[in-house]
N, C-alpha and C positions, 0 to 999 in steps of 0.2 A: 312237610311243614318246615319252614325256615327256622334255623336254630335261634335266631334273635327274637322270635315271637314266643318262645317257650318261657313261661314265667316259673321261677323257682317256687317250690312248695315248701311250706313250713315243716320243720323236722317232726313235729307232732303228727303230721299226716303221713309221713314216710315210714316212720316206725310205729307199727300198729299196736304192739303190746307194751305194757308198762316196763317190763324188764329191759327190752331193747332201747326204749326211750331213755331210761335212767342210765344205761351203759353208754349210750351215745353222748348224752349231756355230760356225763362224768369224763369221758375222753376229751370232749371239747374244752371242758374246764381245765383239765390237765395240760392241754396244749397251750391254752391262753396263759396259764400260770408260767409255763416255760418261756413264753414270749415276754412276759413281764420281767423275767430275770435275765434275758439276753443282754449282754453288755452291761450288766449291773454289778460287776465285780467290785467296782470302786464307789459306785453311786447306789442310791436306793432304787428298788424295783419300780417299774412304771405302775403308778397307782390306778390309772384307768384300766390297764390290762388286768390288774388284780381284781378290780370291781367286775369286769367282764367275766373273769374266771369264776368269781363267786356267784354271779348270776347264772352261769351255766350249771354249776353245782346245785344251786337252789332249784332250778328247773328239773334237774335229775331227781332231786329229792321229792319234789311235788309229783313227778311221774310215778315214783315208787317209794313210799314212805319207809320201806324196809331196807332201802339202799344206804347202808351205813357209810360207804365210801363217800358218796355225795354229801351226806349230812355232816360228817366230820370235817371234810374239806371246806364246806360252806361256813361252818362255825369258825374254823381256824382262820380263814381269810377275812371274815367279818371282824374277828379280834385283831388281826394284823393291820387291817385298814383303820380300825378304830370306830367301826359302826356298831 
């Protein structure tokens, strides 16, 4: 099969258990948050990247409602963004 014909699968399909999904989305949120702050020493962080990070954290929380890491970070970023 040619590589260009392979379609990416959603993360929800790749990680089959809720703990792995929550951990994966938490890590993606953390990376997106770091992207938001790259080069932002003098300017404010990239709001679109912060929203993306918050969305990853929310997806992690939806995958496992006991994942406090995702929950606290989603709440903090919502407050920071003003949503």
